[in-house]
mmCIF file of the protein (N, C-alpha, C, O) and its ligand, coordinates in Angstrom:
data_MODEL
# 
_entry.id   MODEL 
# 
loop_
_entity.id 
_entity.type 
_entity.pdbx_number_of_molecules 
1 polymer     1 
2 non-polymer 1 
# 
_entity_poly.entity_id                      1 
_entity_poly.type                           'polypeptide(L)' 
_entity_poly.nstd_linkage                   no 
_entity_poly.nstd_monomer                   no 
_entity_poly.pdbx_seq_one_letter_code       MEKDVVCGMEVAKTSEYKSAVKDKTFFFCSTECKAKFDANPIKYAR 
_entity_poly.pdbx_seq_one_letter_code_can   MEKDVVCGMEVAKTSEYKSAVKDKTFFFCSTECKAKFDANPIKYAR 
_entity_poly.pdbx_strand_id                 A 
# 
loop_
_entity_poly_seq.entity_id 
_entity_poly_seq.num 
_entity_poly_seq.mon_id 
_entity_poly_seq.hetero 
1 1  MET n 
1 2  GLU n 
1 3  LYS n 
1 4  ASP n 
1 5  VAL n 
1 6  VAL n 
1 7  CYS n 
1 8  GLY n 
1 9  MET n 
1 10 GLU n 
1 11 VAL n 
1 12 ALA n 
1 13 LYS n 
1 14 THR n 
1 15 SER n 
1 16 GLU n 
1 17 TYR n 
1 18 LYS n 
1 19 SER n 
1 20 ALA n 
1 21 VAL n 
1 22 LYS n 
1 23 ASP n 
1 24 LYS n 
1 25 THR n 
1 26 PHE n 
1 27 PHE n 
1 28 PHE n 
1 29 CYS n 
1 30 SER n 
1 31 THR n 
1 32 GLU n 
1 33 CYS n 
1 34 LYS n 
1 35 ALA n 
1 36 LYS n 
1 37 PHE n 
1 38 ASP n 
1 39 ALA n 
1 40 ASN n 
1 41 PRO n 
1 42 ILE n 
1 43 LYS n 
1 44 TYR n 
1 45 ALA n 
1 46 ARG n 
# 
loop_
_struct_asym.id 
_struct_asym.entity_id 
A 1 
B 2 
# 
loop_
_chem_comp.id 
_chem_comp.type 
_chem_comp.mon_nstd_flag 
ALA 'L-peptide linking' y 
ARG 'L-peptide linking' y 
ASN 'L-peptide linking' y 
ASP 'L-peptide linking' y 
CYS 'L-peptide linking' y 
GLU 'L-peptide linking' y 
GLY 'peptide linking'   y 
ILE 'L-peptide linking' y 
LYS 'L-peptide linking' y 
MET 'L-peptide linking' y 
PHE 'L-peptide linking' y 
PRO 'L-peptide linking' y 
SER 'L-peptide linking' y 
THR 'L-peptide linking' y 
TYR 'L-peptide linking' y 
VAL 'L-peptide linking' y 
ZN  non-polymer         . 
# 
_pdbx_entity_nonpoly.entity_id   2 
_pdbx_entity_nonpoly.name        ? 
_pdbx_entity_nonpoly.comp_id     ZN 
# 
_pdbx_nonpoly_scheme.asym_id         B 
_pdbx_nonpoly_scheme.entity_id       2 
_pdbx_nonpoly_scheme.mon_id          ZN 
_pdbx_nonpoly_scheme.ndb_seq_num     1 
_pdbx_nonpoly_scheme.pdb_seq_num     101 
_pdbx_nonpoly_scheme.auth_seq_num    101 
_pdbx_nonpoly_scheme.pdb_mon_id      ZN 
_pdbx_nonpoly_scheme.auth_mon_id     ZN 
_pdbx_nonpoly_scheme.pdb_strand_id   A 
_pdbx_nonpoly_scheme.pdb_ins_code    . 
# 
loop_
_atom_site.group_PDB 
_atom_site.id 
_atom_site.type_symbol 
_atom_site.label_atom_id 
_atom_site.label_alt_id 
_atom_site.label_comp_id 
_atom_site.label_asym_id 
_atom_site.label_entity_id 
_atom_site.label_seq_id 
_atom_site.pdbx_PDB_ins_code 
_atom_site.Cartn_x 
_atom_site.Cartn_y 
_atom_site.Cartn_z 
_atom_site.occupancy 
_atom_site.B_iso_or_equiv 
_atom_site.pdbx_formal_charge 
_atom_site.auth_seq_id 
_atom_site.auth_comp_id 
_atom_site.auth_asym_id 
_atom_site.auth_atom_id 
_atom_site.pdbx_PDB_model_num 
ATOM   1   N  N  . MET A 1 1  ? -5.149 20.908 -3.381 1.00 0.00 ? 1   MET A N  1 
ATOM   2   C  CA . MET A 1 1  ? -4.646 19.601 -2.780 1.00 0.00 ? 1   MET A CA 1 
ATOM   3   C  C  . MET A 1 1  ? -3.312 19.205 -3.009 1.00 0.00 ? 1   MET A C  1 
ATOM   4   O  O  . MET A 1 1  ? -2.761 19.589 -4.041 1.00 0.00 ? 1   MET A O  1 
ATOM   5   N  N  . GLU A 1 2  ? -2.655 18.428 -2.124 1.00 0.00 ? 2   GLU A N  1 
ATOM   6   C  CA . GLU A 1 2  ? -1.234 18.336 -2.357 1.00 0.00 ? 2   GLU A CA 1 
ATOM   7   C  C  . GLU A 1 2  ? -1.134 16.841 -2.335 1.00 0.00 ? 2   GLU A C  1 
ATOM   8   O  O  . GLU A 1 2  ? -1.908 16.161 -1.662 1.00 0.00 ? 2   GLU A O  1 
ATOM   9   N  N  . LYS A 1 3  ? 0.014  16.228 -3.224 1.00 0.00 ? 3   LYS A N  1 
ATOM   10  C  CA . LYS A 1 3  ? 0.141  14.881 -3.258 1.00 0.00 ? 3   LYS A CA 1 
ATOM   11  C  C  . LYS A 1 3  ? 1.091  14.416 -2.146 1.00 0.00 ? 3   LYS A C  1 
ATOM   12  O  O  . LYS A 1 3  ? 2.149  15.000 -1.908 1.00 0.00 ? 3   LYS A O  1 
ATOM   13  N  N  . ASP A 1 4  ? 0.680  13.383 -1.508 1.00 0.00 ? 4   ASP A N  1 
ATOM   14  C  CA . ASP A 1 4  ? 1.498  12.510 -0.607 1.00 0.00 ? 4   ASP A CA 1 
ATOM   15  C  C  . ASP A 1 4  ? 2.370  11.843 -1.234 1.00 0.00 ? 4   ASP A C  1 
ATOM   16  O  O  . ASP A 1 4  ? 2.031  10.769 -1.732 1.00 0.00 ? 4   ASP A O  1 
ATOM   17  N  N  . VAL A 1 5  ? 3.533  12.253 -1.346 1.00 0.00 ? 5   VAL A N  1 
ATOM   18  C  CA . VAL A 1 5  ? 4.735  11.745 -2.246 1.00 0.00 ? 5   VAL A CA 1 
ATOM   19  C  C  . VAL A 1 5  ? 5.055  10.154 -1.642 1.00 0.00 ? 5   VAL A C  1 
ATOM   20  O  O  . VAL A 1 5  ? 5.585  9.319  -2.375 1.00 0.00 ? 5   VAL A O  1 
ATOM   21  N  N  . VAL A 1 6  ? 4.762  9.916  -0.564 1.00 0.00 ? 6   VAL A N  1 
ATOM   22  C  CA . VAL A 1 6  ? 5.200  8.530  -0.053 1.00 0.00 ? 6   VAL A CA 1 
ATOM   23  C  C  . VAL A 1 6  ? 3.917  7.513  -0.453 1.00 0.00 ? 6   VAL A C  1 
ATOM   24  O  O  . VAL A 1 6  ? 4.215  6.422  -0.938 1.00 0.00 ? 6   VAL A O  1 
ATOM   25  N  N  . CYS A 1 7  ? 2.828  7.769  -0.305 1.00 0.00 ? 7   CYS A N  1 
ATOM   26  C  CA . CYS A 1 7  ? 1.766  6.899  -0.886 1.00 0.00 ? 7   CYS A CA 1 
ATOM   27  C  C  . CYS A 1 7  ? 0.911  7.090  -1.945 1.00 0.00 ? 7   CYS A C  1 
ATOM   28  O  O  . CYS A 1 7  ? 0.265  6.177  -2.460 1.00 0.00 ? 7   CYS A O  1 
ATOM   29  N  N  . GLY A 1 8  ? 0.870  8.695  -2.426 1.00 0.00 ? 8   GLY A N  1 
ATOM   30  C  CA . GLY A 1 8  ? 0.189  8.858  -3.603 1.00 0.00 ? 8   GLY A CA 1 
ATOM   31  C  C  . GLY A 1 8  ? -1.021 9.452  -3.279 1.00 0.00 ? 8   GLY A C  1 
ATOM   32  O  O  . GLY A 1 8  ? -1.733 9.838  -4.206 1.00 0.00 ? 8   GLY A O  1 
ATOM   33  N  N  . MET A 1 9  ? -1.392 9.597  -2.105 1.00 0.00 ? 9   MET A N  1 
ATOM   34  C  CA . MET A 1 9  ? -2.647 9.970  -1.685 1.00 0.00 ? 9   MET A CA 1 
ATOM   35  C  C  . MET A 1 9  ? -2.946 11.512 -1.866 1.00 0.00 ? 9   MET A C  1 
ATOM   36  O  O  . MET A 1 9  ? -2.032 12.228 -1.458 1.00 0.00 ? 9   MET A O  1 
ATOM   37  N  N  . GLU A 1 10 ? -3.897 12.081 -2.326 1.00 0.00 ? 10  GLU A N  1 
ATOM   38  C  CA . GLU A 1 10 ? -4.157 13.497 -2.080 1.00 0.00 ? 10  GLU A CA 1 
ATOM   39  C  C  . GLU A 1 10 ? -4.212 13.831 -0.685 1.00 0.00 ? 10  GLU A C  1 
ATOM   40  O  O  . GLU A 1 10 ? -4.737 13.021 0.078  1.00 0.00 ? 10  GLU A O  1 
ATOM   41  N  N  . VAL A 1 11 ? -3.752 14.892 -0.250 1.00 0.00 ? 11  VAL A N  1 
ATOM   42  C  CA . VAL A 1 11 ? -3.853 15.508 1.149  1.00 0.00 ? 11  VAL A CA 1 
ATOM   43  C  C  . VAL A 1 11 ? -4.009 17.013 1.227  1.00 0.00 ? 11  VAL A C  1 
ATOM   44  O  O  . VAL A 1 11 ? -3.248 17.750 0.600  1.00 0.00 ? 11  VAL A O  1 
ATOM   45  N  N  . ALA A 1 12 ? -4.876 17.426 1.901  1.00 0.00 ? 12  ALA A N  1 
ATOM   46  C  CA . ALA A 1 12 ? -4.983 18.959 2.188  1.00 0.00 ? 12  ALA A CA 1 
ATOM   47  C  C  . ALA A 1 12 ? -3.904 19.652 2.756  1.00 0.00 ? 12  ALA A C  1 
ATOM   48  O  O  . ALA A 1 12 ? -3.169 19.154 3.610  1.00 0.00 ? 12  ALA A O  1 
ATOM   49  N  N  . LYS A 1 13 ? -3.790 20.771 2.312  1.00 0.00 ? 13  LYS A N  1 
ATOM   50  C  CA . LYS A 1 13 ? -2.660 21.611 2.683  1.00 0.00 ? 13  LYS A CA 1 
ATOM   51  C  C  . LYS A 1 13 ? -2.918 21.955 4.134  1.00 0.00 ? 13  LYS A C  1 
ATOM   52  O  O  . LYS A 1 13 ? -2.045 22.597 4.718  1.00 0.00 ? 13  LYS A O  1 
ATOM   53  N  N  . THR A 1 14 ? -3.994 21.610 4.772  1.00 0.00 ? 14  THR A N  1 
ATOM   54  C  CA . THR A 1 14 ? -4.278 21.809 6.165  1.00 0.00 ? 14  THR A CA 1 
ATOM   55  C  C  . THR A 1 14 ? -3.827 20.786 7.110  1.00 0.00 ? 14  THR A C  1 
ATOM   56  O  O  . THR A 1 14 ? -3.975 20.902 8.327  1.00 0.00 ? 14  THR A O  1 
ATOM   57  N  N  . SER A 1 15 ? -3.177 19.604 6.435  1.00 0.00 ? 15  SER A N  1 
ATOM   58  C  CA . SER A 1 15 ? -2.631 18.481 6.964  1.00 0.00 ? 15  SER A CA 1 
ATOM   59  C  C  . SER A 1 15 ? -1.581 18.810 8.121  1.00 0.00 ? 15  SER A C  1 
ATOM   60  O  O  . SER A 1 15 ? -0.713 19.662 7.931  1.00 0.00 ? 15  SER A O  1 
ATOM   61  N  N  . GLU A 1 16 ? -1.681 18.130 9.295  1.00 0.00 ? 16  GLU A N  1 
ATOM   62  C  CA . GLU A 1 16 ? -0.691 18.654 10.151 1.00 0.00 ? 16  GLU A CA 1 
ATOM   63  C  C  . GLU A 1 16 ? 0.695  17.898 10.100 1.00 0.00 ? 16  GLU A C  1 
ATOM   64  O  O  . GLU A 1 16 ? 1.694  18.150 10.775 1.00 0.00 ? 16  GLU A O  1 
ATOM   65  N  N  . TYR A 1 17 ? 0.516  16.834 9.068  1.00 0.00 ? 17  TYR A N  1 
ATOM   66  C  CA . TYR A 1 17 ? 1.828  16.162 8.653  1.00 0.00 ? 17  TYR A CA 1 
ATOM   67  C  C  . TYR A 1 17 ? 2.560  16.733 7.642  1.00 0.00 ? 17  TYR A C  1 
ATOM   68  O  O  . TYR A 1 17 ? 2.132  16.588 6.497  1.00 0.00 ? 17  TYR A O  1 
ATOM   69  N  N  . LYS A 1 18 ? 3.546  17.336 7.815  1.00 0.00 ? 18  LYS A N  1 
ATOM   70  C  CA . LYS A 1 18 ? 4.284  18.034 6.651  1.00 0.00 ? 18  LYS A CA 1 
ATOM   71  C  C  . LYS A 1 18 ? 5.651  18.218 7.113  1.00 0.00 ? 18  LYS A C  1 
ATOM   72  O  O  . LYS A 1 18 ? 5.946  18.344 8.302  1.00 0.00 ? 18  LYS A O  1 
ATOM   73  N  N  . SER A 1 19 ? 6.529  18.232 6.088  1.00 0.00 ? 19  SER A N  1 
ATOM   74  C  CA . SER A 1 19 ? 8.122  18.559 6.202  1.00 0.00 ? 19  SER A CA 1 
ATOM   75  C  C  . SER A 1 19 ? 8.534  19.288 5.230  1.00 0.00 ? 19  SER A C  1 
ATOM   76  O  O  . SER A 1 19 ? 8.157  19.067 4.080  1.00 0.00 ? 19  SER A O  1 
ATOM   77  N  N  . ALA A 1 20 ? 9.460  20.375 5.570  1.00 0.00 ? 20  ALA A N  1 
ATOM   78  C  CA . ALA A 1 20 ? 10.037 21.147 4.642  1.00 0.00 ? 20  ALA A CA 1 
ATOM   79  C  C  . ALA A 1 20 ? 11.437 20.814 4.245  1.00 0.00 ? 20  ALA A C  1 
ATOM   80  O  O  . ALA A 1 20 ? 12.332 20.683 5.080  1.00 0.00 ? 20  ALA A O  1 
ATOM   81  N  N  . VAL A 1 21 ? 11.617 20.677 2.941  1.00 0.00 ? 21  VAL A N  1 
ATOM   82  C  CA . VAL A 1 21 ? 12.763 20.227 2.449  1.00 0.00 ? 21  VAL A CA 1 
ATOM   83  C  C  . VAL A 1 21 ? 13.320 21.354 1.380  1.00 0.00 ? 21  VAL A C  1 
ATOM   84  O  O  . VAL A 1 21 ? 12.564 21.650 0.454  1.00 0.00 ? 21  VAL A O  1 
ATOM   85  N  N  . LYS A 1 22 ? 14.405 21.895 1.452  1.00 0.00 ? 22  LYS A N  1 
ATOM   86  C  CA . LYS A 1 22 ? 14.816 23.140 0.597  1.00 0.00 ? 22  LYS A CA 1 
ATOM   87  C  C  . LYS A 1 22 ? 13.660 24.056 0.723  1.00 0.00 ? 22  LYS A C  1 
ATOM   88  O  O  . LYS A 1 22 ? 13.179 24.407 1.800  1.00 0.00 ? 22  LYS A O  1 
ATOM   89  N  N  . ASP A 1 23 ? 13.230 24.434 -0.487 1.00 0.00 ? 23  ASP A N  1 
ATOM   90  C  CA . ASP A 1 23 ? 12.111 25.515 -0.423 1.00 0.00 ? 23  ASP A CA 1 
ATOM   91  C  C  . ASP A 1 23 ? 10.789 25.083 -0.494 1.00 0.00 ? 23  ASP A C  1 
ATOM   92  O  O  . ASP A 1 23 ? 9.790  25.801 -0.515 1.00 0.00 ? 23  ASP A O  1 
ATOM   93  N  N  . LYS A 1 24 ? 10.851 23.629 -0.537 1.00 0.00 ? 24  LYS A N  1 
ATOM   94  C  CA . LYS A 1 24 ? 9.325  22.921 -0.808 1.00 0.00 ? 24  LYS A CA 1 
ATOM   95  C  C  . LYS A 1 24 ? 8.701  22.410 0.462  1.00 0.00 ? 24  LYS A C  1 
ATOM   96  O  O  . LYS A 1 24 ? 9.483  21.913 1.273  1.00 0.00 ? 24  LYS A O  1 
ATOM   97  N  N  . THR A 1 25 ? 7.544  22.445 0.743  1.00 0.00 ? 25  THR A N  1 
ATOM   98  C  CA . THR A 1 25 ? 6.874  21.788 1.863  1.00 0.00 ? 25  THR A CA 1 
ATOM   99  C  C  . THR A 1 25 ? 6.102  20.620 1.416  1.00 0.00 ? 25  THR A C  1 
ATOM   100 O  O  . THR A 1 25 ? 5.264  20.818 0.537  1.00 0.00 ? 25  THR A O  1 
ATOM   101 N  N  . PHE A 1 26 ? 6.259  19.380 1.904  1.00 0.00 ? 26  PHE A N  1 
ATOM   102 C  CA . PHE A 1 26 ? 5.612  18.338 1.517  1.00 0.00 ? 26  PHE A CA 1 
ATOM   103 C  C  . PHE A 1 26 ? 4.803  17.790 2.573  1.00 0.00 ? 26  PHE A C  1 
ATOM   104 O  O  . PHE A 1 26 ? 5.215  17.634 3.722  1.00 0.00 ? 26  PHE A O  1 
ATOM   105 N  N  . PHE A 1 27 ? 3.415  17.442 2.089  1.00 0.00 ? 27  PHE A N  1 
ATOM   106 C  CA . PHE A 1 27 ? 2.367  17.073 3.016  1.00 0.00 ? 27  PHE A CA 1 
ATOM   107 C  C  . PHE A 1 27 ? 2.217  15.666 2.961  1.00 0.00 ? 27  PHE A C  1 
ATOM   108 O  O  . PHE A 1 27 ? 2.600  15.055 1.963  1.00 0.00 ? 27  PHE A O  1 
ATOM   109 N  N  . PHE A 1 28 ? 1.631  15.010 4.053  1.00 0.00 ? 28  PHE A N  1 
ATOM   110 C  CA . PHE A 1 28 ? 1.441  13.463 4.232  1.00 0.00 ? 28  PHE A CA 1 
ATOM   111 C  C  . PHE A 1 28 ? 0.026  13.523 4.888  1.00 0.00 ? 28  PHE A C  1 
ATOM   112 O  O  . PHE A 1 28 ? -0.522 14.452 5.482  1.00 0.00 ? 28  PHE A O  1 
ATOM   113 N  N  . CYS A 1 29 ? -0.478 12.044 4.560  1.00 0.00 ? 29  CYS A N  1 
ATOM   114 C  CA . CYS A 1 29 ? -1.817 11.763 4.950  1.00 0.00 ? 29  CYS A CA 1 
ATOM   115 C  C  . CYS A 1 29 ? -1.532 11.252 6.693  1.00 0.00 ? 29  CYS A C  1 
ATOM   116 O  O  . CYS A 1 29 ? -2.454 11.289 7.507  1.00 0.00 ? 29  CYS A O  1 
ATOM   117 N  N  . SER A 1 30 ? -0.453 10.899 6.979  1.00 0.00 ? 30  SER A N  1 
ATOM   118 C  CA . SER A 1 30 ? -0.286 10.303 8.196  1.00 0.00 ? 30  SER A CA 1 
ATOM   119 C  C  . SER A 1 30 ? 1.019  10.382 8.841  1.00 0.00 ? 30  SER A C  1 
ATOM   120 O  O  . SER A 1 30 ? 2.030  10.521 8.152  1.00 0.00 ? 30  SER A O  1 
ATOM   121 N  N  . THR A 1 31 ? 1.078  10.296 10.241 1.00 0.00 ? 31  THR A N  1 
ATOM   122 C  CA . THR A 1 31 ? 2.574  10.239 10.556 1.00 0.00 ? 31  THR A CA 1 
ATOM   123 C  C  . THR A 1 31 ? 3.442  9.140  10.099 1.00 0.00 ? 31  THR A C  1 
ATOM   124 O  O  . THR A 1 31 ? 4.666  9.264  10.135 1.00 0.00 ? 31  THR A O  1 
ATOM   125 N  N  . GLU A 1 32 ? 2.866  8.072  9.671  1.00 0.00 ? 32  GLU A N  1 
ATOM   126 C  CA . GLU A 1 32 ? 3.641  7.032  9.179  1.00 0.00 ? 32  GLU A CA 1 
ATOM   127 C  C  . GLU A 1 32 ? 4.287  7.557  7.756  1.00 0.00 ? 32  GLU A C  1 
ATOM   128 O  O  . GLU A 1 32 ? 5.490  7.440  7.523  1.00 0.00 ? 32  GLU A O  1 
ATOM   129 N  N  . CYS A 1 33 ? 3.581  8.005  7.055  1.00 0.00 ? 33  CYS A N  1 
ATOM   130 C  CA . CYS A 1 33 ? 4.102  8.761  5.677  1.00 0.00 ? 33  CYS A CA 1 
ATOM   131 C  C  . CYS A 1 33 ? 5.347  9.646  6.057  1.00 0.00 ? 33  CYS A C  1 
ATOM   132 O  O  . CYS A 1 33 ? 6.467  9.501  5.565  1.00 0.00 ? 33  CYS A O  1 
ATOM   133 N  N  . LYS A 1 34 ? 5.006  10.556 6.971  1.00 0.00 ? 34  LYS A N  1 
ATOM   134 C  CA . LYS A 1 34 ? 6.023  11.610 7.161  1.00 0.00 ? 34  LYS A CA 1 
ATOM   135 C  C  . LYS A 1 34 ? 7.201  10.891 7.800  1.00 0.00 ? 34  LYS A C  1 
ATOM   136 O  O  . LYS A 1 34 ? 8.349  11.238 7.523  1.00 0.00 ? 34  LYS A O  1 
ATOM   137 N  N  . ALA A 1 35 ? 6.976  10.003 8.560  1.00 0.00 ? 35  ALA A N  1 
ATOM   138 C  CA . ALA A 1 35 ? 8.397  9.321  9.171  1.00 0.00 ? 35  ALA A CA 1 
ATOM   139 C  C  . ALA A 1 35 ? 9.027  8.671  8.084  1.00 0.00 ? 35  ALA A C  1 
ATOM   140 O  O  . ALA A 1 35 ? 10.255 8.755  8.069  1.00 0.00 ? 35  ALA A O  1 
ATOM   141 N  N  . LYS A 1 36 ? 8.376  7.925  6.998  1.00 0.00 ? 36  LYS A N  1 
ATOM   142 C  CA . LYS A 1 36 ? 9.134  7.365  5.903  1.00 0.00 ? 36  LYS A CA 1 
ATOM   143 C  C  . LYS A 1 36 ? 9.803  8.600  5.066  1.00 0.00 ? 36  LYS A C  1 
ATOM   144 O  O  . LYS A 1 36 ? 10.919 8.512  4.554  1.00 0.00 ? 36  LYS A O  1 
ATOM   145 N  N  . PHE A 1 37 ? 9.129  9.547  5.008  1.00 0.00 ? 37  PHE A N  1 
ATOM   146 C  CA . PHE A 1 37 ? 9.856  10.770 4.172  1.00 0.00 ? 37  PHE A CA 1 
ATOM   147 C  C  . PHE A 1 37 ? 10.973 11.344 4.835  1.00 0.00 ? 37  PHE A C  1 
ATOM   148 O  O  . PHE A 1 37 ? 12.010 11.662 4.253  1.00 0.00 ? 37  PHE A O  1 
ATOM   149 N  N  . ASP A 1 38 ? 10.727 11.500 6.266  1.00 0.00 ? 38  ASP A N  1 
ATOM   150 C  CA . ASP A 1 38 ? 11.821 11.986 6.871  1.00 0.00 ? 38  ASP A CA 1 
ATOM   151 C  C  . ASP A 1 38 ? 13.190 11.296 7.072  1.00 0.00 ? 38  ASP A C  1 
ATOM   152 O  O  . ASP A 1 38 ? 14.324 11.753 7.218  1.00 0.00 ? 38  ASP A O  1 
ATOM   153 N  N  . ALA A 1 39 ? 12.673 9.981  7.027  1.00 0.00 ? 39  ALA A N  1 
ATOM   154 C  CA . ALA A 1 39 ? 13.911 8.724  6.962  1.00 0.00 ? 39  ALA A CA 1 
ATOM   155 C  C  . ALA A 1 39 ? 14.901 8.994  5.892  1.00 0.00 ? 39  ALA A C  1 
ATOM   156 O  O  . ALA A 1 39 ? 16.120 8.979  6.057  1.00 0.00 ? 39  ALA A O  1 
ATOM   157 N  N  . ASN A 1 40 ? 14.174 9.283  4.595  1.00 0.00 ? 40  ASN A N  1 
ATOM   158 C  CA . ASN A 1 40 ? 14.889 9.295  3.421  1.00 0.00 ? 40  ASN A CA 1 
ATOM   159 C  C  . ASN A 1 40 ? 14.249 10.231 2.272  1.00 0.00 ? 40  ASN A C  1 
ATOM   160 O  O  . ASN A 1 40 ? 13.661 9.819  1.272  1.00 0.00 ? 40  ASN A O  1 
ATOM   161 N  N  . PRO A 1 41 ? 14.493 11.620 2.634  1.00 0.00 ? 41  PRO A N  1 
ATOM   162 C  CA . PRO A 1 41 ? 13.850 12.505 1.888  1.00 0.00 ? 41  PRO A CA 1 
ATOM   163 C  C  . PRO A 1 41 ? 14.324 12.750 0.589  1.00 0.00 ? 41  PRO A C  1 
ATOM   164 O  O  . PRO A 1 41 ? 13.613 13.295 -0.256 1.00 0.00 ? 41  PRO A O  1 
ATOM   165 N  N  . ILE A 1 42 ? 15.738 12.302 0.321  1.00 0.00 ? 42  ILE A N  1 
ATOM   166 C  CA . ILE A 1 42 ? 16.188 12.468 -1.098 1.00 0.00 ? 42  ILE A CA 1 
ATOM   167 C  C  . ILE A 1 42 ? 15.395 11.393 -2.013 1.00 0.00 ? 42  ILE A C  1 
ATOM   168 O  O  . ILE A 1 42 ? 15.188 11.640 -3.201 1.00 0.00 ? 42  ILE A O  1 
ATOM   169 N  N  . LYS A 1 43 ? 15.022 10.364 -1.495 1.00 0.00 ? 43  LYS A N  1 
ATOM   170 C  CA . LYS A 1 43 ? 14.169 9.406  -2.116 1.00 0.00 ? 43  LYS A CA 1 
ATOM   171 C  C  . LYS A 1 43 ? 12.900 9.823  -2.810 1.00 0.00 ? 43  LYS A C  1 
ATOM   172 O  O  . LYS A 1 43 ? 12.410 9.323  -3.822 1.00 0.00 ? 43  LYS A O  1 
ATOM   173 N  N  . TYR A 1 44 ? 12.435 10.874 -2.052 1.00 0.00 ? 44  TYR A N  1 
ATOM   174 C  CA . TYR A 1 44 ? 11.083 11.227 -2.376 1.00 0.00 ? 44  TYR A CA 1 
ATOM   175 C  C  . TYR A 1 44 ? 10.914 12.723 -2.797 1.00 0.00 ? 44  TYR A C  1 
ATOM   176 O  O  . TYR A 1 44 ? 9.914  13.058 -3.431 1.00 0.00 ? 44  TYR A O  1 
ATOM   177 N  N  . ALA A 1 45 ? 11.791 13.543 -2.485 1.00 0.00 ? 45  ALA A N  1 
ATOM   178 C  CA . ALA A 1 45 ? 11.900 15.092 -2.809 1.00 0.00 ? 45  ALA A CA 1 
ATOM   179 C  C  . ALA A 1 45 ? 12.574 15.053 -3.955 1.00 0.00 ? 45  ALA A C  1 
ATOM   180 O  O  . ALA A 1 45 ? 13.775 14.784 -4.003 1.00 0.00 ? 45  ALA A O  1 
ATOM   181 N  N  . ARG A 1 46 ? 11.731 15.363 -5.146 1.00 0.00 ? 46  ARG A N  1 
ATOM   182 C  CA . ARG A 1 46 ? 12.347 15.625 -6.571 1.00 0.00 ? 46  ARG A CA 1 
ATOM   183 C  C  . ARG A 1 46 ? 11.498 16.314 -7.411 1.00 0.00 ? 46  ARG A C  1 
ATOM   184 O  O  . ARG A 1 46 ? 11.852 16.587 -8.558 1.00 0.00 ? 46  ARG A O  1 
HETATM 185 ZN ZN . ZN  B 2 .  ? 0.348  8.724  2.898  1.00 0.00 2 101 ZN  A ZN 1 
# 
């Protein structure tokens, strides 16, 4: 499982909601969380 860094939920790696930043792929529970992440990846990606 991966952690959705936006809301803190556990998300399966098979989730269709994901974004790649640098060398890391982030997974999300929903399109809303992905949109929040994509709007400000620096805030979440660390
Ligand atoms: Zn989420």
